[in-house]
N, C-alpha and C positions, 0 to 999 in steps of 0.2 A: 502233584504240584498244585499249589494254591492259586486261585484265580485272582488277578489284579483288577480292582475296580476303578482305580484312578481317582480316588477321593482327593488326594493331595493336589493333583493337577487341576481338578475341578474347583477346589477351594481357592487355589492360587488365582485362577482365571476370574472367578467371581469377585474376589477381594480387589483385584486390579480394576475391574469395572466400577465397583462400589467406591473405591478410592477416587476415581476420576469424577464420580457423581457426587462427591462430598459437597455439601452446600446447596444442592438442588432442593427445591421446595417439595414438601410432602413425601409421598411414597417414592418419588423419583430418586431419592437418596437412600432409601431403605430396601426396596424390593428389587431383586436382581433383574427381572424381566423389564420393569419400567426404567430402571437405571440404564440398562443396556440400550434401550431405544433412545433415551434422552442423550446419552453419551454419543451415540452414532449421529444424532441430529445436530448436536452442538459441534461435533467434528466437521460436519458438512458446512455449518455456518462459519466456522473458523477458516476453513479452506477457501470459501467464497470471499470472506472478509479480507484475507491476505491479498487476493487479487484486486478487490475493490479499492484497497488502500493505495495501490500503485496508480490506479486510474484517478483517484481523488487528488493525490498529490500532483500528478501531471496537470490536471485541470486548474489547480491552485497556482502552479508555477506559470501556466499560460496566461491566466487572468492577471497576475502581477506584472508579467512582461508586457502584456497588452496595455495595461494602465500606464506603465512607465513610457512605453512607445508613444502613446497618444499625447502625453505631456511634452514629448520632444517632436511632435508634428509628423508622425509616421504611423502607419497601421501595422498590426502584428504580422499579417501575412507578408507584406512588403518587406518588413524588417527581417523575417526568417529567410526569405528569398535572398535578400541582400547579404545576409551572413554567409550563406552557402556560396554566393558568387565571390565574396571577399575572402573566402577560404578561412573564416574564423570558426574554429571548432570548439564552441562552448555549448554545453548541454543546457537544457531549460532550467534545471535546478540551479546551476551556477549563475545563469543570467538573471534569475529572479532574486538570488541573494545579492548580486551586484546592484540590481535596480533598487533594492531596499536599503542596503548598507552604504553604497557609494554612488550617489547620483551623478557626480562629475565623471566617474569612470564609465558609467552607462551612457552618458551623453557623448563621450568620446567614441564609444563603440557605434552609437547611432550615426555620428558624423562620418565615420569610416564607411559605414553601410551606405549612407547617402552619397558619398563621393564615388563609390563603385557603381551605384545606379545612375 
């Protein structure tokens, strides 16, 4: 019986990595070994970036809410505490959208929070 060397699987594996490395500068897109290292590194950066994106957006929403709160004469921390006491279940993303798009609605929310406190 003939020995199977696995050339097809090896070629397929290498082509997959080189396809992912397409567009990389220099030998990183041509040589398998360098392409493999670059793809692994870029995968790690992408993984980290997906988590950082969530942090960055939360920081942005908090900054927007804080600015809107200060315009209405209340601090961010007091506002969030008041929301919980008033049993208003709006997340920070929605609060920041309301603060940008509809200032009167945000002002009403702030007034409800102030009345609870």
